[in-house]
C-alpha positions as CSV (number, residue, x, y, z in Angstrom):
1,M,171.2,59.5,-61.7
2,V,174.5,58.8,-60.0
3,V,176.4,56.1,-61.9
4,P,177.4,53.0,-59.9
5,P,181.2,53.5,-60.2
6,L,180.8,56.9,-58.4
7,I,178.7,55.3,-55.7
8,D,181.4,52.7,-55.2
9,E,184.0,55.3,-55.0
10,L,182.0,57.3,-52.5
11,R,181.6,54.2,-50.3
12,G,185.3,53.7,-50.5
13,V,185.9,57.2,-49.3
14,A,183.3,57.6,-46.6
15,G,182.3,54.0,-45.8
16,A,179.3,52.0,-47.0
17,Q,177.1,53.2,-44.2
18,A,177.6,56.8,-45.1
19,V,176.2,56.6,-48.6
20,L,172.4,56.4,-49.0
21,E,170.8,56.0,-52.5
22,N,167.4,57.5,-53.4
23,E,167.2,59.0,-49.9
24,P,164.1,61.0,-49.0
25,M,165.2,64.5,-48.2
26,A,162.1,64.9,-46.0
27,A,164.1,62.9,-43.4
28,H,166.9,65.5,-43.5
29,T,165.1,68.9,-43.4
30,T,163.4,70.7,-40.6
31,F,160.4,71.3,-42.9
32,R,160.0,67.5,-43.1
33,I,159.5,68.0,-46.8
34,G,161.4,66.9,-49.9
35,G,161.7,64.1,-52.5
36,P,164.6,61.8,-52.9
37,A,168.2,62.7,-53.6
38,D,170.0,60.4,-56.1
39,A,172.5,59.8,-53.3
40,L,173.2,61.3,-49.9
41,V,176.6,61.1,-48.3
42,V,177.3,61.8,-44.6
43,P,181.0,62.2,-44.1
44,E,182.6,62.0,-40.6
45,T,185.7,64.1,-41.2
46,C,186.8,67.2,-43.1
47,D,189.1,65.0,-45.2
48,Q,186.3,62.7,-46.1
49,A,184.0,65.6,-47.0
50,A,186.7,67.1,-49.3
51,A,187.4,63.7,-50.9
52,V,183.6,63.1,-51.5
53,I,183.2,66.5,-53.1
54,A,186.3,66.1,-55.3
55,A,185.0,62.7,-56.5
56,C,181.7,64.1,-57.5
57,R,183.2,67.0,-59.4
58,A,185.7,64.7,-61.1
59,A,182.7,62.6,-62.3
60,E,180.9,65.8,-63.4
61,T,178.0,64.9,-61.1
62,P,176.0,67.7,-59.5
63,V,176.9,68.1,-55.8
64,H,174.9,69.9,-53.2
65,I,176.2,70.8,-49.7
66,M,173.9,71.0,-46.7
67,G,174.1,71.1,-42.9
68,H,171.2,70.2,-40.7
69,G,168.6,71.2,-43.3
70,S,167.1,74.0,-41.2
71,N,167.0,76.6,-44.0
72,L,166.0,74.4,-47.0
73,L,163.0,73.5,-49.1
74,V,163.6,70.5,-51.4
75,A,161.2,69.9,-54.3
76,D,158.7,67.1,-54.2
77,A,160.4,65.4,-57.2
78,G,163.7,65.4,-55.3
79,I,167.2,66.5,-56.2
80,T,169.5,65.3,-59.0
81,G,173.1,64.3,-58.1
82,V,174.8,63.9,-54.7
83,V,173.9,65.7,-51.5
84,V,176.7,65.9,-49.0
85,Q,175.4,66.5,-45.5
86,L,177.8,68.0,-43.0
87,S,176.0,66.6,-40.0
88,S,176.7,66.3,-36.3
89,L,179.0,63.4,-37.1
90,M,181.3,66.2,-38.4
91,G,180.6,68.4,-35.4
92,D,183.6,68.4,-33.0
93,V,183.9,71.4,-30.7
94,R,187.2,72.2,-29.0
95,I,188.0,75.1,-26.7
96,E,191.4,76.7,-26.0
97,G,191.4,79.7,-23.8
98,E,188.9,82.1,-25.2
99,T,188.9,80.5,-28.7
100,V,186.4,78.0,-29.9
101,Y,187.2,75.7,-32.8
102,A,184.2,73.9,-34.3
103,E,183.7,71.7,-37.3
104,A,181.0,72.8,-39.8
105,G,178.5,70.2,-38.7
106,A,178.5,71.4,-35.1
107,S,175.1,72.8,-34.1
108,N,174.9,76.4,-32.9
109,A,173.2,75.0,-29.8
110,K,176.1,72.7,-29.1
111,I,178.7,75.4,-29.5
112,A,176.7,77.8,-27.2
113,A,176.4,75.1,-24.5
114,A,180.1,74.2,-24.7
115,A,181.0,77.9,-24.5
116,C,178.7,78.5,-21.5
117,K,180.2,75.5,-19.6
118,A,183.6,76.9,-20.3
119,G,182.6,80.4,-19.0
120,L,182.8,82.0,-22.4
121,A,180.2,84.6,-23.5
122,G,179.4,85.9,-26.9
123,Y,177.6,83.1,-28.7
124,E,174.4,83.2,-26.7
125,F,172.5,84.9,-29.5
126,A,173.0,81.7,-31.7
127,A,171.9,79.2,-29.1
128,G,168.4,79.0,-30.5
129,I,169.3,79.3,-34.1
130,P,168.6,76.0,-35.7
131,G,171.2,74.3,-37.8
132,A,174.9,74.1,-38.0
133,V,177.7,76.6,-37.7
134,G,178.7,76.0,-41.3
135,G,175.4,77.6,-42.4
136,A,175.8,80.3,-39.8
137,A,179.2,81.3,-41.4
138,I,177.7,81.2,-44.9
139,M,174.6,83.3,-44.1
140,N,176.1,85.4,-41.3
141,A,173.4,84.1,-39.0
142,G,172.1,86.5,-36.4
143,A,169.4,87.0,-33.7
144,Y,168.6,89.4,-30.9
145,G,171.3,91.9,-31.8
146,G,174.1,89.4,-32.3
147,E,175.7,88.3,-35.6
148,F,178.1,85.6,-36.6
149,R,180.6,88.1,-37.9
150,D,180.8,89.6,-34.4
151,V,182.6,86.6,-33.0
152,C,184.3,84.7,-35.9
153,T,188.0,85.1,-36.5
154,A,188.5,82.6,-39.3
155,V,186.7,80.1,-41.5
156,D,188.4,77.1,-43.2
157,C,186.8,76.5,-46.5
158,L,187.0,74.3,-49.6
159,T,187.0,76.1,-53.0
160,P,185.1,74.8,-56.0
161,A,188.5,73.8,-57.4
162,G,189.2,71.7,-54.3
163,E,191.7,74.0,-52.6
164,R,191.6,74.5,-48.9
165,V,191.6,78.2,-47.9
166,R,191.4,80.1,-44.7
167,I,189.1,83.1,-44.8
168,D,189.6,85.9,-42.2
169,P,186.9,88.5,-41.3
170,E,188.2,91.1,-43.7
171,Q,187.9,88.6,-46.6
172,A,184.6,87.1,-45.6
173,G,182.4,89.9,-46.9
174,W,179.7,89.3,-44.3
175,G,176.5,91.3,-44.7
176,Y,172.8,90.7,-43.9
177,R,172.3,86.9,-44.6
178,T,175.2,86.9,-47.1
179,S,178.9,86.5,-47.5
180,R,181.7,86.0,-50.0
181,I,181.6,82.4,-48.9
182,A,178.1,82.1,-50.3
183,D,178.8,84.2,-53.4
184,E,181.8,82.1,-54.4
185,G,180.3,78.7,-53.5
186,L,182.9,77.9,-50.9
187,V,182.2,74.9,-48.6
188,V,182.8,75.6,-44.9
189,L,184.8,72.9,-43.2
190,S,185.4,74.5,-39.8
191,V,185.3,77.9,-38.0
192,E,187.3,79.7,-35.3
193,L,185.4,81.9,-32.8
194,S,186.8,84.4,-30.3
195,L,184.6,84.8,-27.2
196,H,185.2,86.4,-23.8
197,E,185.1,85.3,-20.2
198,D,182.0,85.6,-18.0
199,E,180.2,83.7,-15.2
200,E,178.6,80.5,-16.4
201,T,175.4,81.3,-14.5
202,A,175.1,84.7,-16.2
203,I,175.7,83.2,-19.6
204,Q,173.1,80.5,-19.0
205,A,170.6,83.1,-17.7
206,R,170.9,85.0,-21.0
207,M,170.4,81.9,-23.0
208,D,167.4,80.9,-21.0
209,D,165.9,84.3,-21.5
210,L,166.4,84.2,-25.3
211,A,165.0,80.7,-25.4
212,A,161.9,81.8,-23.6
213,R,161.4,84.7,-25.9
214,R,161.7,82.3,-28.9
215,R,159.1,79.9,-27.5
216,E,156.7,82.8,-26.9
217,K,157.0,84.4,-30.3
218,Q,157.9,81.6,-32.8
219,P,156.1,78.5,-33.9
220,L,158.7,76.1,-32.7
221,E,156.1,73.3,-32.2
222,L,155.7,72.9,-36.0
223,P,158.1,72.0,-38.8
224,S,159.4,75.0,-40.6
225,A,162.6,76.4,-42.1
226,G,162.8,79.3,-39.7
227,S,162.3,82.8,-41.0
228,T,161.0,82.3,-44.5
229,F,161.8,85.8,-45.9
230,K,164.8,88.1,-45.5
231,R,164.1,91.3,-43.6
232,P,163.4,94.2,-46.1
233,E,165.4,97.3,-45.5
234,G,163.9,99.4,-42.8
235,D,161.1,97.1,-42.0
236,Y,160.1,93.5,-41.0
237,A,158.8,90.8,-43.2
238,G,156.3,89.6,-40.5
239,R,154.8,93.1,-40.2
240,L,154.3,93.5,-43.9
241,I,152.8,90.0,-44.3
242,Q,150.4,90.6,-41.4
243,E,149.4,94.1,-42.7
244,A,148.8,92.6,-46.1
245,G,146.3,90.2,-44.6
246,M,148.3,87.0,-45.3
247,Q,148.8,85.7,-41.7
248,G,147.1,82.4,-41.6
249,H,147.0,82.0,-45.4
250,R,147.1,78.3,-46.2
251,V,147.6,76.1,-49.2
252,G,147.2,72.4,-48.4
253,D,149.1,71.9,-45.1
254,A,151.4,74.8,-45.7
255,Q,150.5,77.9,-43.8
256,V,151.7,81.3,-42.8
257,S,152.1,80.8,-39.1
258,T,149.3,82.3,-37.0
259,K,151.9,82.8,-34.2
260,H,154.5,84.6,-36.3
261,A,153.8,85.8,-39.8
262,G,157.4,85.6,-40.8
263,F,157.3,81.8,-40.7
264,V,155.7,79.3,-43.1
265,V,154.9,76.1,-41.3
266,N,154.1,72.5,-42.2
267,L,150.8,71.6,-40.5
268,G,151.5,67.9,-41.1
269,E,151.3,66.8,-44.7
270,A,152.5,69.9,-46.6
271,T,154.3,69.4,-49.9
272,A,157.1,71.5,-51.3
273,A,154.6,72.7,-54.0
274,D,152.2,73.9,-51.2
275,V,155.0,75.8,-49.4
276,L,156.2,77.4,-52.7
277,Q,152.7,78.5,-53.5
278,V,152.3,80.1,-50.1
279,I,155.6,81.9,-50.6
280,R,154.5,83.2,-54.0
281,D,151.1,84.3,-52.7
282,V,152.7,86.2,-49.8
283,Q,155.2,87.9,-52.2
284,R,152.4,89.0,-54.5
285,A,150.2,90.3,-51.7
286,V,153.0,92.3,-50.0
287,E,154.2,93.7,-53.3
288,E,150.7,94.8,-54.3
289,R,150.1,96.4,-50.9
290,F,153.5,97.9,-50.2
291,G,155.5,97.8,-53.4
292,V,158.1,95.6,-51.6
293,L,159.1,92.3,-53.1
294,L,160.1,90.0,-50.2
295,Q,163.1,87.8,-50.9
296,P,163.0,84.2,-49.6
297,E,165.6,83.4,-47.0
298,V,165.0,79.7,-47.3
299,K,167.0,77.9,-50.0
300,L,165.1,76.2,-52.8
301,W,166.5,73.0,-54.2
302,G,165.2,71.1,-57.2
303,F,162.8,73.7,-58.5
304,E,162.9,74.7,-62.2
């Protein structure tokens, strides 16, 4: 439980409308699943975000940072402490020459569209990646041969001690769905991207092609958290799941997608417990068949 004095302080920092108590996380995740957070704060600026996080840490209250909730499964019982959501309200995108400056809450789609309009290529791969650029920086998001580290020149972060630091590519430690930013619990405030000039029509054509390929292969019509598992070395999670006979496996309204075995989807009324059971069942089946333990890519909050 978040004590009233902290709630009052958070409202003073971010505004009364930005602080929601006992807020259902199902309303803030693409899975459309999750119990209440003690409090959810949606800051509008980097300064507000830093001040909110500092206040929570000074009060020794657990603080959880999220973007658009596209890679997150929250337990049915909810989450203790304060959730700070870096949303589209903190999503400014500015372009100077071939450099894109974006706040952490800017969606990958918004950045790709702005870059395209400015005749800048290089971020097309991310146009269809759900979520915000802050998450892309933390996880080194990638798709269709492109990765975040290919285009990022700097990430402005907040350390657990509250210090603002600027991370360059050599310091970021980007790997497959990992980074130093994740390992050290840094909070992404903004990023700097270096793109290159191209014709707007050519850039748009590439984005349209990738979007069509996503629609054809991925279950975009159902709530999910995107790819549920990390890609095992030298193989694909979807292939292993399919070969293990788990495509279509269902617990309650949680199901391994019949369209793409790498996705667990919410058919309508799935609980977090349903999804977690599907994940465990898939892990067990794939390990028994192939000796490979699939690692979840989706973040799990509030589970013991």
